[in-house]
C-alpha positions, 0 to 999 in steps of 0.5 A: 520458498525455503523458510527464512533464517532467523537473522534474515527474518529479523532484517524484515521487521523494518521493511514496510513492504514485507507481507507479515500480516495474515488477513485475520490479524490485519482485520483485527489491527484495523478494527474491520472485517476480512470482507472489508479487506477483500472488498478493497482488494477487489477494488484494486486498492491493494493487492495482498501477496499470497503465502505458499498456501494461497493465504493473503498476506499484508504489509504495513504499507498496505495496512496504512492504505487500508486504514485510510480507506476505512476512515473514508468508509466510516465517514459514509463514503462507499468502498469503491469511491473511497478506493478511487479517492485514495488512488487519486490522492496518491497520484496527486502526491506523485505529481507534486513530487515530480513537479517539485523535482523538476523545479529544482533542476537548472533551466535547460536540463531535461533530466535525460543524458544527451548521449 
């Protein structure tokens, strides 16, 4: 992958999904250890992208999820359970969003084209 041009790199500063943070920097920002980030990765809560050299890179979105996991772990929840809770919270929020979207549709419309 060729290096980004300066203007393209600046465009990524507002991208929540851009993997801008190394494992060390991410752990420092969260006040945790790289081992914690590896543990939530192994639990499949987040999947960091890899640099060309194979190093883990995290996005701001992933850091917010990791921060929520750390909050639960700090309250005494085991890492695996914290990850499952967060996944279930995310699924619940998505179901609520879909439910609200369906309620807003006029009666008799399934949302699919009748073609």
